[in-house]
mmCIF entry with sequence, helices, sheets and N, C-alpha, C, O atoms, coordinates in Angstrom:
data_MODEL
# 
_entry.id   MODEL 
# 
_entity.id                         1 
_entity.type                       polymer 
_entity.pdbx_number_of_molecules   1 
# 
_entity_poly.entity_id                      1 
_entity_poly.type                           'polypeptide(L)' 
_entity_poly.nstd_linkage                   no 
_entity_poly.nstd_monomer                   no 
_entity_poly.pdbx_seq_one_letter_code       
;(UNK)(UNK)(UNK)(UNK)(UNK)(UNK)(UNK)(UNK)(UNK)(UNK)(UNK)(UNK)(UNK)(UNK)(UNK)(UNK)
(UNK)(UNK)(UNK)(UNK)(UNK)(UNK)(UNK)(UNK)(UNK)(UNK)(UNK)(UNK)(UNK)(UNK)(UNK)(UNK)
(UNK)(UNK)(UNK)(UNK)(UNK)(UNK)(UNK)(UNK)(UNK)(UNK)(UNK)(UNK)(UNK)(UNK)(UNK)(UNK)
(UNK)(UNK)
;
_entity_poly.pdbx_seq_one_letter_code_can   XXXXXXXXXXXXXXXXXXXXXXXXXXXXXXXXXXXXXXXXXXXXXXXXXX 
_entity_poly.pdbx_strand_id                 A 
# 
loop_
_entity_poly_seq.entity_id 
_entity_poly_seq.num 
_entity_poly_seq.mon_id 
_entity_poly_seq.hetero 
1 1  UNK n 
1 2  UNK n 
1 3  UNK n 
1 4  UNK n 
1 5  UNK n 
1 6  UNK n 
1 7  UNK n 
1 8  UNK n 
1 9  UNK n 
1 10 UNK n 
1 11 UNK n 
1 12 UNK n 
1 13 UNK n 
1 14 UNK n 
1 15 UNK n 
1 16 UNK n 
1 17 UNK n 
1 18 UNK n 
1 19 UNK n 
1 20 UNK n 
1 21 UNK n 
1 22 UNK n 
1 23 UNK n 
1 24 UNK n 
1 25 UNK n 
1 26 UNK n 
1 27 UNK n 
1 28 UNK n 
1 29 UNK n 
1 30 UNK n 
1 31 UNK n 
1 32 UNK n 
1 33 UNK n 
1 34 UNK n 
1 35 UNK n 
1 36 UNK n 
1 37 UNK n 
1 38 UNK n 
1 39 UNK n 
1 40 UNK n 
1 41 UNK n 
1 42 UNK n 
1 43 UNK n 
1 44 UNK n 
1 45 UNK n 
1 46 UNK n 
1 47 UNK n 
1 48 UNK n 
1 49 UNK n 
1 50 UNK n 
# 
_struct_asym.id          A 
_struct_asym.entity_id   1 
# 
loop_
_struct_conf.conf_type_id 
_struct_conf.id 
_struct_conf.pdbx_PDB_helix_id 
_struct_conf.beg_label_comp_id 
_struct_conf.beg_label_asym_id 
_struct_conf.beg_label_seq_id 
_struct_conf.pdbx_beg_PDB_ins_code 
_struct_conf.end_label_comp_id 
_struct_conf.end_label_asym_id 
_struct_conf.end_label_seq_id 
_struct_conf.pdbx_end_PDB_ins_code 
_struct_conf.beg_auth_comp_id 
_struct_conf.beg_auth_asym_id 
_struct_conf.beg_auth_seq_id 
_struct_conf.end_auth_comp_id 
_struct_conf.end_auth_asym_id 
_struct_conf.end_auth_seq_id 
_struct_conf.pdbx_PDB_helix_class 
_struct_conf.details 
_struct_conf.pdbx_PDB_helix_length 
HELX_P HELX_P1 AA1 UNK A 2  ? UNK A 8  ? UNK A 2  UNK A 8  1 ? 7  
HELX_P HELX_P2 AA2 UNK A 13 ? UNK A 29 ? UNK A 13 UNK A 29 1 ? 17 
HELX_P HELX_P3 AA3 UNK A 35 ? UNK A 49 ? UNK A 35 UNK A 49 1 ? 15 
# 
_struct_conf_type.id          HELX_P 
_struct_conf_type.criteria    ? 
_struct_conf_type.reference   ? 
# 
loop_
_atom_site.group_PDB 
_atom_site.id 
_atom_site.type_symbol 
_atom_site.label_atom_id 
_atom_site.label_alt_id 
_atom_site.label_comp_id 
_atom_site.label_asym_id 
_atom_site.label_entity_id 
_atom_site.label_seq_id 
_atom_site.pdbx_PDB_ins_code 
_atom_site.Cartn_x 
_atom_site.Cartn_y 
_atom_site.Cartn_z 
_atom_site.occupancy 
_atom_site.B_iso_or_equiv 
_atom_site.pdbx_formal_charge 
_atom_site.auth_seq_id 
_atom_site.auth_comp_id 
_atom_site.auth_asym_id 
_atom_site.auth_atom_id 
_atom_site.pdbx_PDB_model_num 
ATOM 1   N N  . UNK A 1 1  ? 149.666 -79.173 40.928 1.00 0.00 ? 1  UNK A N  1 
ATOM 2   C CA . UNK A 1 1  ? 150.942 -79.142 41.399 1.00 0.00 ? 1  UNK A CA 1 
ATOM 3   C C  . UNK A 1 1  ? 151.481 -77.764 41.746 1.00 0.00 ? 1  UNK A C  1 
ATOM 4   O O  . UNK A 1 1  ? 152.349 -77.597 42.603 1.00 0.00 ? 1  UNK A O  1 
ATOM 5   N N  . UNK A 1 2  ? 150.918 -76.771 41.034 1.00 0.00 ? 2  UNK A N  1 
ATOM 6   C CA . UNK A 1 2  ? 151.369 -75.387 41.262 1.00 0.00 ? 2  UNK A CA 1 
ATOM 7   C C  . UNK A 1 2  ? 151.072 -74.940 42.724 1.00 0.00 ? 2  UNK A C  1 
ATOM 8   O O  . UNK A 1 2  ? 151.917 -74.313 43.362 1.00 0.00 ? 2  UNK A O  1 
ATOM 9   N N  . UNK A 1 3  ? 149.900 -75.260 43.229 1.00 0.00 ? 3  UNK A N  1 
ATOM 10  C CA . UNK A 1 3  ? 149.597 -74.877 44.642 1.00 0.00 ? 3  UNK A CA 1 
ATOM 11  C C  . UNK A 1 3  ? 150.591 -75.513 45.653 1.00 0.00 ? 3  UNK A C  1 
ATOM 12  O O  . UNK A 1 3  ? 150.923 -74.882 46.657 1.00 0.00 ? 3  UNK A O  1 
ATOM 13  N N  . UNK A 1 4  ? 151.038 -76.682 45.410 1.00 0.00 ? 4  UNK A N  1 
ATOM 14  C CA . UNK A 1 4  ? 151.956 -77.343 46.261 1.00 0.00 ? 4  UNK A CA 1 
ATOM 15  C C  . UNK A 1 4  ? 153.337 -76.668 46.204 1.00 0.00 ? 4  UNK A C  1 
ATOM 16  O O  . UNK A 1 4  ? 153.975 -76.459 47.236 1.00 0.00 ? 4  UNK A O  1 
ATOM 17  N N  . UNK A 1 5  ? 153.779 -76.336 45.008 1.00 0.00 ? 5  UNK A N  1 
ATOM 18  C CA . UNK A 1 5  ? 155.083 -75.659 44.894 1.00 0.00 ? 5  UNK A CA 1 
ATOM 19  C C  . UNK A 1 5  ? 155.015 -74.250 45.492 1.00 0.00 ? 5  UNK A C  1 
ATOM 20  O O  . UNK A 1 5  ? 155.952 -73.805 46.156 1.00 0.00 ? 5  UNK A O  1 
ATOM 21  N N  . UNK A 1 6  ? 153.865 -73.532 45.244 1.00 0.00 ? 6  UNK A N  1 
ATOM 22  C CA . UNK A 1 6  ? 153.691 -72.214 45.809 1.00 0.00 ? 6  UNK A CA 1 
ATOM 23  C C  . UNK A 1 6  ? 153.817 -72.245 47.331 1.00 0.00 ? 6  UNK A C  1 
ATOM 24  O O  . UNK A 1 6  ? 154.527 -71.451 47.950 1.00 0.00 ? 6  UNK A O  1 
ATOM 25  N N  . UNK A 1 7  ? 153.095 -73.200 47.892 1.00 0.00 ? 7  UNK A N  1 
ATOM 26  C CA . UNK A 1 7  ? 153.152 -73.327 49.381 1.00 0.00 ? 7  UNK A CA 1 
ATOM 27  C C  . UNK A 1 7  ? 154.453 -73.745 49.931 1.00 0.00 ? 7  UNK A C  1 
ATOM 28  O O  . UNK A 1 7  ? 154.892 -73.258 50.973 1.00 0.00 ? 7  UNK A O  1 
ATOM 29  N N  . UNK A 1 8  ? 155.113 -74.694 49.205 1.00 0.00 ? 8  UNK A N  1 
ATOM 30  C CA . UNK A 1 8  ? 156.376 -75.196 49.670 1.00 0.00 ? 8  UNK A CA 1 
ATOM 31  C C  . UNK A 1 8  ? 157.420 -74.102 49.682 1.00 0.00 ? 8  UNK A C  1 
ATOM 32  O O  . UNK A 1 8  ? 158.201 -74.039 50.632 1.00 0.00 ? 8  UNK A O  1 
ATOM 33  N N  . UNK A 1 9  ? 157.482 -73.228 48.676 1.00 0.00 ? 9  UNK A N  1 
ATOM 34  C CA . UNK A 1 9  ? 158.488 -72.157 48.647 1.00 0.00 ? 9  UNK A CA 1 
ATOM 35  C C  . UNK A 1 9  ? 157.882 -70.726 48.982 1.00 0.00 ? 9  UNK A C  1 
ATOM 36  O O  . UNK A 1 9  ? 158.444 -69.678 48.663 1.00 0.00 ? 9  UNK A O  1 
ATOM 37  N N  . UNK A 1 10 ? 156.735 -70.798 49.625 1.00 0.00 ? 10 UNK A N  1 
ATOM 38  C CA . UNK A 1 10 ? 156.133 -69.561 50.136 1.00 0.00 ? 10 UNK A CA 1 
ATOM 39  C C  . UNK A 1 10 ? 156.002 -68.495 49.049 1.00 0.00 ? 10 UNK A C  1 
ATOM 40  O O  . UNK A 1 10 ? 156.389 -67.341 49.228 1.00 0.00 ? 10 UNK A O  1 
ATOM 41  N N  . UNK A 1 11 ? 155.422 -68.942 47.875 1.00 0.00 ? 11 UNK A N  1 
ATOM 42  C CA . UNK A 1 11 ? 155.318 -68.051 46.727 1.00 0.00 ? 11 UNK A CA 1 
ATOM 43  C C  . UNK A 1 11 ? 153.830 -67.745 46.578 1.00 0.00 ? 11 UNK A C  1 
ATOM 44  O O  . UNK A 1 11 ? 152.966 -68.463 47.081 1.00 0.00 ? 11 UNK A O  1 
ATOM 45  N N  . UNK A 1 12 ? 153.562 -66.622 45.848 1.00 0.00 ? 12 UNK A N  1 
ATOM 46  C CA . UNK A 1 12 ? 152.178 -66.232 45.528 1.00 0.00 ? 12 UNK A CA 1 
ATOM 47  C C  . UNK A 1 12 ? 151.655 -67.232 44.414 1.00 0.00 ? 12 UNK A C  1 
ATOM 48  O O  . UNK A 1 12 ? 152.225 -67.351 43.330 1.00 0.00 ? 12 UNK A O  1 
ATOM 49  N N  . UNK A 1 13 ? 150.604 -67.886 44.750 1.00 0.00 ? 13 UNK A N  1 
ATOM 50  C CA . UNK A 1 13 ? 150.035 -68.891 43.786 1.00 0.00 ? 13 UNK A CA 1 
ATOM 51  C C  . UNK A 1 13 ? 149.652 -68.233 42.455 1.00 0.00 ? 13 UNK A C  1 
ATOM 52  O O  . UNK A 1 13 ? 150.054 -68.707 41.392 1.00 0.00 ? 13 UNK A O  1 
ATOM 53  N N  . UNK A 1 14 ? 148.900 -67.177 42.507 1.00 0.00 ? 14 UNK A N  1 
ATOM 54  C CA . UNK A 1 14 ? 148.473 -66.542 41.302 1.00 0.00 ? 14 UNK A CA 1 
ATOM 55  C C  . UNK A 1 14 ? 149.581 -66.091 40.423 1.00 0.00 ? 14 UNK A C  1 
ATOM 56  O O  . UNK A 1 14 ? 149.600 -66.324 39.215 1.00 0.00 ? 14 UNK A O  1 
ATOM 57  N N  . UNK A 1 15 ? 150.555 -65.404 41.096 1.00 0.00 ? 15 UNK A N  1 
ATOM 58  C CA . UNK A 1 15 ? 151.785 -64.951 40.434 1.00 0.00 ? 15 UNK A CA 1 
ATOM 59  C C  . UNK A 1 15 ? 152.591 -66.052 39.720 1.00 0.00 ? 15 UNK A C  1 
ATOM 60  O O  . UNK A 1 15 ? 153.039 -65.938 38.579 1.00 0.00 ? 15 UNK A O  1 
ATOM 61  N N  . UNK A 1 16 ? 152.725 -67.118 40.505 1.00 0.00 ? 16 UNK A N  1 
ATOM 62  C CA . UNK A 1 16 ? 153.415 -68.328 39.974 1.00 0.00 ? 16 UNK A CA 1 
ATOM 63  C C  . UNK A 1 16 ? 152.677 -68.844 38.699 1.00 0.00 ? 16 UNK A C  1 
ATOM 64  O O  . UNK A 1 16 ? 153.287 -69.113 37.664 1.00 0.00 ? 16 UNK A O  1 
ATOM 65  N N  . UNK A 1 17 ? 151.401 -68.957 38.832 1.00 0.00 ? 17 UNK A N  1 
ATOM 66  C CA . UNK A 1 17 ? 150.553 -69.493 37.736 1.00 0.00 ? 17 UNK A CA 1 
ATOM 67  C C  . UNK A 1 17 ? 150.669 -68.627 36.481 1.00 0.00 ? 17 UNK A C  1 
ATOM 68  O O  . UNK A 1 17 ? 150.762 -69.150 35.371 1.00 0.00 ? 17 UNK A O  1 
ATOM 69  N N  . UNK A 1 18 ? 150.664 -67.312 36.659 1.00 0.00 ? 18 UNK A N  1 
ATOM 70  C CA . UNK A 1 18 ? 150.740 -66.348 35.530 1.00 0.00 ? 18 UNK A CA 1 
ATOM 71  C C  . UNK A 1 18 ? 152.146 -66.552 34.930 1.00 0.00 ? 18 UNK A C  1 
ATOM 72  O O  . UNK A 1 18 ? 152.290 -66.649 33.711 1.00 0.00 ? 18 UNK A O  1 
ATOM 73  N N  . UNK A 1 19 ? 153.172 -66.616 35.779 1.00 0.00 ? 19 UNK A N  1 
ATOM 74  C CA . UNK A 1 19 ? 154.526 -66.756 35.275 1.00 0.00 ? 19 UNK A CA 1 
ATOM 75  C C  . UNK A 1 19 ? 154.742 -67.968 34.445 1.00 0.00 ? 19 UNK A C  1 
ATOM 76  O O  . UNK A 1 19 ? 155.361 -67.920 33.382 1.00 0.00 ? 19 UNK A O  1 
ATOM 77  N N  . UNK A 1 20 ? 154.202 -69.114 34.961 1.00 0.00 ? 20 UNK A N  1 
ATOM 78  C CA . UNK A 1 20 ? 154.401 -70.390 34.208 1.00 0.00 ? 20 UNK A CA 1 
ATOM 79  C C  . UNK A 1 20 ? 153.605 -70.401 32.898 1.00 0.00 ? 20 UNK A C  1 
ATOM 80  O O  . UNK A 1 20 ? 154.091 -70.913 31.889 1.00 0.00 ? 20 UNK A O  1 
ATOM 81  N N  . UNK A 1 21 ? 152.395 -69.848 32.900 1.00 0.00 ? 21 UNK A N  1 
ATOM 82  C CA . UNK A 1 21 ? 151.622 -69.810 31.681 1.00 0.00 ? 21 UNK A CA 1 
ATOM 83  C C  . UNK A 1 21 ? 152.234 -68.859 30.705 1.00 0.00 ? 21 UNK A C  1 
ATOM 84  O O  . UNK A 1 21 ? 152.201 -69.158 29.511 1.00 0.00 ? 21 UNK A O  1 
ATOM 85  N N  . UNK A 1 22 ? 152.771 -67.780 31.079 1.00 0.00 ? 22 UNK A N  1 
ATOM 86  C CA . UNK A 1 22 ? 153.428 -66.773 30.142 1.00 0.00 ? 22 UNK A CA 1 
ATOM 87  C C  . UNK A 1 22 ? 154.663 -67.523 29.520 1.00 0.00 ? 22 UNK A C  1 
ATOM 88  O O  . UNK A 1 22 ? 154.883 -67.512 28.309 1.00 0.00 ? 22 UNK A O  1 
ATOM 89  N N  . UNK A 1 23 ? 155.427 -68.155 30.408 1.00 0.00 ? 23 UNK A N  1 
ATOM 90  C CA . UNK A 1 23 ? 156.608 -68.881 29.840 1.00 0.00 ? 23 UNK A CA 1 
ATOM 91  C C  . UNK A 1 23 ? 156.208 -69.931 28.785 1.00 0.00 ? 23 UNK A C  1 
ATOM 92  O O  . UNK A 1 23 ? 156.834 -70.057 27.733 1.00 0.00 ? 23 UNK A O  1 
ATOM 93  N N  . UNK A 1 24 ? 155.144 -70.674 29.110 1.00 0.00 ? 24 UNK A N  1 
ATOM 94  C CA . UNK A 1 24 ? 154.667 -71.709 28.238 1.00 0.00 ? 24 UNK A CA 1 
ATOM 95  C C  . UNK A 1 24 ? 154.169 -71.092 26.863 1.00 0.00 ? 24 UNK A C  1 
ATOM 96  O O  . UNK A 1 24 ? 154.488 -71.626 25.801 1.00 0.00 ? 24 UNK A O  1 
ATOM 97  N N  . UNK A 1 25 ? 153.440 -70.043 26.906 1.00 0.00 ? 25 UNK A N  1 
ATOM 98  C CA . UNK A 1 25 ? 152.986 -69.369 25.737 1.00 0.00 ? 25 UNK A CA 1 
ATOM 99  C C  . UNK A 1 25 ? 154.135 -68.943 24.863 1.00 0.00 ? 25 UNK A C  1 
ATOM 100 O O  . UNK A 1 25 ? 154.100 -69.124 23.645 1.00 0.00 ? 25 UNK A O  1 
ATOM 101 N N  . UNK A 1 26 ? 155.158 -68.376 25.478 1.00 0.00 ? 26 UNK A N  1 
ATOM 102 C CA . UNK A 1 26 ? 156.288 -67.834 24.714 1.00 0.00 ? 26 UNK A CA 1 
ATOM 103 C C  . UNK A 1 26 ? 157.106 -69.007 24.176 1.00 0.00 ? 26 UNK A C  1 
ATOM 104 O O  . UNK A 1 26 ? 157.513 -68.962 23.015 1.00 0.00 ? 26 UNK A O  1 
ATOM 105 N N  . UNK A 1 27 ? 157.350 -69.990 24.913 1.00 0.00 ? 27 UNK A N  1 
ATOM 106 C CA . UNK A 1 27 ? 158.177 -71.166 24.489 1.00 0.00 ? 27 UNK A CA 1 
ATOM 107 C C  . UNK A 1 27 ? 157.446 -71.847 23.315 1.00 0.00 ? 27 UNK A C  1 
ATOM 108 O O  . UNK A 1 27 ? 158.109 -72.167 22.328 1.00 0.00 ? 27 UNK A O  1 
ATOM 109 N N  . UNK A 1 28 ? 156.176 -72.079 23.357 1.00 0.00 ? 28 UNK A N  1 
ATOM 110 C CA . UNK A 1 28 ? 155.452 -72.833 22.326 1.00 0.00 ? 28 UNK A CA 1 
ATOM 111 C C  . UNK A 1 28 ? 155.279 -72.001 21.039 1.00 0.00 ? 28 UNK A C  1 
ATOM 112 O O  . UNK A 1 28 ? 155.061 -72.562 19.965 1.00 0.00 ? 28 UNK A O  1 
ATOM 113 N N  . UNK A 1 29 ? 155.375 -70.688 21.147 1.00 0.00 ? 29 UNK A N  1 
ATOM 114 C CA . UNK A 1 29 ? 154.987 -69.820 19.977 1.00 0.00 ? 29 UNK A CA 1 
ATOM 115 C C  . UNK A 1 29 ? 156.114 -68.804 19.664 1.00 0.00 ? 29 UNK A C  1 
ATOM 116 O O  . UNK A 1 29 ? 155.865 -67.822 18.964 1.00 0.00 ? 29 UNK A O  1 
ATOM 117 N N  . UNK A 1 30 ? 157.345 -69.023 20.170 1.00 0.00 ? 30 UNK A N  1 
ATOM 118 C CA . UNK A 1 30 ? 158.424 -67.986 19.853 1.00 0.00 ? 30 UNK A CA 1 
ATOM 119 C C  . UNK A 1 30 ? 158.831 -67.907 18.488 1.00 0.00 ? 30 UNK A C  1 
ATOM 120 O O  . UNK A 1 30 ? 159.452 -66.902 18.142 1.00 0.00 ? 30 UNK A O  1 
ATOM 121 N N  . UNK A 1 31 ? 158.566 -68.865 17.597 1.00 0.00 ? 31 UNK A N  1 
ATOM 122 C CA . UNK A 1 31 ? 159.046 -68.818 16.230 1.00 0.00 ? 31 UNK A CA 1 
ATOM 123 C C  . UNK A 1 31 ? 158.007 -68.161 15.296 1.00 0.00 ? 31 UNK A C  1 
ATOM 124 O O  . UNK A 1 31 ? 158.249 -68.097 14.090 1.00 0.00 ? 31 UNK A O  1 
ATOM 125 N N  . UNK A 1 32 ? 156.882 -67.680 15.798 1.00 0.00 ? 32 UNK A N  1 
ATOM 126 C CA . UNK A 1 32 ? 155.959 -67.011 14.965 1.00 0.00 ? 32 UNK A CA 1 
ATOM 127 C C  . UNK A 1 32 ? 156.304 -65.523 14.919 1.00 0.00 ? 32 UNK A C  1 
ATOM 128 O O  . UNK A 1 32 ? 156.350 -64.890 15.974 1.00 0.00 ? 32 UNK A O  1 
ATOM 129 N N  . UNK A 1 33 ? 156.543 -64.945 13.766 1.00 0.00 ? 33 UNK A N  1 
ATOM 130 C CA . UNK A 1 33 ? 157.033 -63.591 13.654 1.00 0.00 ? 33 UNK A CA 1 
ATOM 131 C C  . UNK A 1 33 ? 155.918 -62.556 14.059 1.00 0.00 ? 33 UNK A C  1 
ATOM 132 O O  . UNK A 1 33 ? 156.250 -61.408 14.356 1.00 0.00 ? 33 UNK A O  1 
ATOM 133 N N  . UNK A 1 34 ? 154.661 -62.930 14.075 1.00 0.00 ? 34 UNK A N  1 
ATOM 134 C CA . UNK A 1 34 ? 153.633 -62.015 14.426 1.00 0.00 ? 34 UNK A CA 1 
ATOM 135 C C  . UNK A 1 34 ? 153.035 -62.347 15.881 1.00 0.00 ? 34 UNK A C  1 
ATOM 136 O O  . UNK A 1 34 ? 151.881 -62.034 16.173 1.00 0.00 ? 34 UNK A O  1 
ATOM 137 N N  . UNK A 1 35 ? 153.827 -62.948 16.700 1.00 0.00 ? 35 UNK A N  1 
ATOM 138 C CA . UNK A 1 35 ? 153.362 -63.344 17.993 1.00 0.00 ? 35 UNK A CA 1 
ATOM 139 C C  . UNK A 1 35 ? 152.842 -62.168 18.835 1.00 0.00 ? 35 UNK A C  1 
ATOM 140 O O  . UNK A 1 35 ? 151.782 -62.263 19.454 1.00 0.00 ? 35 UNK A O  1 
ATOM 141 N N  . UNK A 1 36 ? 153.585 -61.077 18.851 1.00 0.00 ? 36 UNK A N  1 
ATOM 142 C CA . UNK A 1 36 ? 153.184 -59.898 19.607 1.00 0.00 ? 36 UNK A CA 1 
ATOM 143 C C  . UNK A 1 36 ? 151.820 -59.438 19.140 1.00 0.00 ? 36 UNK A C  1 
ATOM 144 O O  . UNK A 1 36 ? 150.929 -59.185 19.952 1.00 0.00 ? 36 UNK A O  1 
ATOM 145 N N  . UNK A 1 37 ? 151.657 -59.331 17.841 1.00 0.00 ? 37 UNK A N  1 
ATOM 146 C CA . UNK A 1 37 ? 150.317 -58.860 17.331 1.00 0.00 ? 37 UNK A CA 1 
ATOM 147 C C  . UNK A 1 37 ? 149.228 -59.810 17.693 1.00 0.00 ? 37 UNK A C  1 
ATOM 148 O O  . UNK A 1 37 ? 148.134 -59.410 18.092 1.00 0.00 ? 37 UNK A O  1 
ATOM 149 N N  . UNK A 1 38 ? 149.535 -61.090 17.550 1.00 0.00 ? 38 UNK A N  1 
ATOM 150 C CA . UNK A 1 38 ? 148.573 -62.183 17.873 1.00 0.00 ? 38 UNK A CA 1 
ATOM 151 C C  . UNK A 1 38 ? 148.085 -62.181 19.364 1.00 0.00 ? 38 UNK A C  1 
ATOM 152 O O  . UNK A 1 38 ? 146.922 -62.406 19.699 1.00 0.00 ? 38 UNK A O  1 
ATOM 153 N N  . UNK A 1 39 ? 149.090 -61.907 20.191 1.00 0.00 ? 39 UNK A N  1 
ATOM 154 C CA . UNK A 1 39 ? 148.796 -61.851 21.628 1.00 0.00 ? 39 UNK A CA 1 
ATOM 155 C C  . UNK A 1 39 ? 147.902 -60.588 21.990 1.00 0.00 ? 39 UNK A C  1 
ATOM 156 O O  . UNK A 1 39 ? 146.991 -60.653 22.815 1.00 0.00 ? 39 UNK A O  1 
ATOM 157 N N  . UNK A 1 40 ? 148.231 -59.480 21.326 1.00 0.00 ? 40 UNK A N  1 
ATOM 158 C CA . UNK A 1 40 ? 147.379 -58.309 21.496 1.00 0.00 ? 40 UNK A CA 1 
ATOM 159 C C  . UNK A 1 40 ? 145.935 -58.585 21.051 1.00 0.00 ? 40 UNK A C  1 
ATOM 160 O O  . UNK A 1 40 ? 144.975 -58.227 21.733 1.00 0.00 ? 40 UNK A O  1 
ATOM 161 N N  . UNK A 1 41 ? 145.817 -59.228 19.893 1.00 0.00 ? 41 UNK A N  1 
ATOM 162 C CA . UNK A 1 41 ? 144.480 -59.560 19.409 1.00 0.00 ? 41 UNK A CA 1 
ATOM 163 C C  . UNK A 1 41 ? 143.761 -60.500 20.347 1.00 0.00 ? 41 UNK A C  1 
ATOM 164 O O  . UNK A 1 41 ? 142.569 -60.327 20.603 1.00 0.00 ? 41 UNK A O  1 
ATOM 165 N N  . UNK A 1 42 ? 144.422 -61.438 20.835 1.00 0.00 ? 42 UNK A N  1 
ATOM 166 C CA . UNK A 1 42 ? 143.852 -62.376 21.814 1.00 0.00 ? 42 UNK A CA 1 
ATOM 167 C C  . UNK A 1 42 ? 143.367 -61.684 23.080 1.00 0.00 ? 42 UNK A C  1 
ATOM 168 O O  . UNK A 1 42 ? 142.319 -62.029 23.627 1.00 0.00 ? 42 UNK A O  1 
ATOM 169 N N  . UNK A 1 43 ? 144.146 -60.695 23.544 1.00 0.00 ? 43 UNK A N  1 
ATOM 170 C CA . UNK A 1 43 ? 143.670 -59.926 24.686 1.00 0.00 ? 43 UNK A CA 1 
ATOM 171 C C  . UNK A 1 43 ? 142.473 -59.111 24.413 1.00 0.00 ? 43 UNK A C  1 
ATOM 172 O O  . UNK A 1 43 ? 141.583 -58.993 25.254 1.00 0.00 ? 43 UNK A O  1 
ATOM 173 N N  . UNK A 1 44 ? 142.427 -58.498 23.160 1.00 0.00 ? 44 UNK A N  1 
ATOM 174 C CA . UNK A 1 44 ? 141.249 -57.759 22.826 1.00 0.00 ? 44 UNK A CA 1 
ATOM 175 C C  . UNK A 1 44 ? 140.042 -58.617 22.702 1.00 0.00 ? 44 UNK A C  1 
ATOM 176 O O  . UNK A 1 44 ? 138.967 -58.155 23.086 1.00 0.00 ? 44 UNK A O  1 
ATOM 177 N N  . UNK A 1 45 ? 140.108 -59.882 22.180 1.00 0.00 ? 45 UNK A N  1 
ATOM 178 C CA . UNK A 1 45 ? 139.104 -60.809 22.136 1.00 0.00 ? 45 UNK A CA 1 
ATOM 179 C C  . UNK A 1 45 ? 138.554 -61.227 23.591 1.00 0.00 ? 45 UNK A C  1 
ATOM 180 O O  . UNK A 1 45 ? 137.355 -61.412 23.798 1.00 0.00 ? 45 UNK A O  1 
ATOM 181 N N  . UNK A 1 46 ? 139.443 -61.344 24.472 1.00 0.00 ? 46 UNK A N  1 
ATOM 182 C CA . UNK A 1 46 ? 139.108 -61.651 25.861 1.00 0.00 ? 46 UNK A CA 1 
ATOM 183 C C  . UNK A 1 46 ? 138.354 -60.546 26.452 1.00 0.00 ? 46 UNK A C  1 
ATOM 184 O O  . UNK A 1 46 ? 137.360 -60.782 27.138 1.00 0.00 ? 46 UNK A O  1 
ATOM 185 N N  . UNK A 1 47 ? 138.798 -59.253 26.210 1.00 0.00 ? 47 UNK A N  1 
ATOM 186 C CA . UNK A 1 47 ? 138.077 -58.141 26.773 1.00 0.00 ? 47 UNK A CA 1 
ATOM 187 C C  . UNK A 1 47 ? 136.673 -58.002 26.155 1.00 0.00 ? 47 UNK A C  1 
ATOM 188 O O  . UNK A 1 47 ? 135.732 -57.640 26.862 1.00 0.00 ? 47 UNK A O  1 
ATOM 189 N N  . UNK A 1 48 ? 136.517 -58.281 24.861 1.00 0.00 ? 48 UNK A N  1 
ATOM 190 C CA . UNK A 1 48 ? 135.216 -58.222 24.258 1.00 0.00 ? 48 UNK A CA 1 
ATOM 191 C C  . UNK A 1 48 ? 134.250 -59.325 24.679 1.00 0.00 ? 48 UNK A C  1 
ATOM 192 O O  . UNK A 1 48 ? 133.026 -59.198 24.624 1.00 0.00 ? 48 UNK A O  1 
ATOM 193 N N  . UNK A 1 49 ? 134.896 -60.431 25.108 1.00 0.00 ? 49 UNK A N  1 
ATOM 194 C CA . UNK A 1 49 ? 134.049 -61.619 25.572 1.00 0.00 ? 49 UNK A CA 1 
ATOM 195 C C  . UNK A 1 49 ? 133.441 -61.458 26.914 1.00 0.00 ? 49 UNK A C  1 
ATOM 196 O O  . UNK A 1 49 ? 132.551 -62.224 27.283 1.00 0.00 ? 49 UNK A O  1 
ATOM 197 N N  . UNK A 1 50 ? 133.889 -60.480 27.673 1.00 0.00 ? 50 UNK A N  1 
ATOM 198 C CA . UNK A 1 50 ? 133.423 -60.296 29.083 1.00 0.00 ? 50 UNK A CA 1 
ATOM 199 C C  . UNK A 1 50 ? 132.203 -59.518 29.141 1.00 0.00 ? 50 UNK A C  1 
ATOM 200 O O  . UNK A 1 50 ? 131.679 -59.271 30.227 1.00 0.00 ? 50 UNK A O  1 
# 
C-alpha cells in the first residue's frame, strides 16, 4: 500500500517507508524507559550482522 500512496501523493517511497516504520516503532515502544538505549543496541547489532 505504501507504493500506491507514495505515487498518488508524489512522495519518495523509501522516505515514506522509513517515516512510517519509525512512527510504528515509537508508538509501540514509547512506554519503555530504556527505549533509546535499546534502539542504539539494535543498530549496533545490525551493523555487526553485515
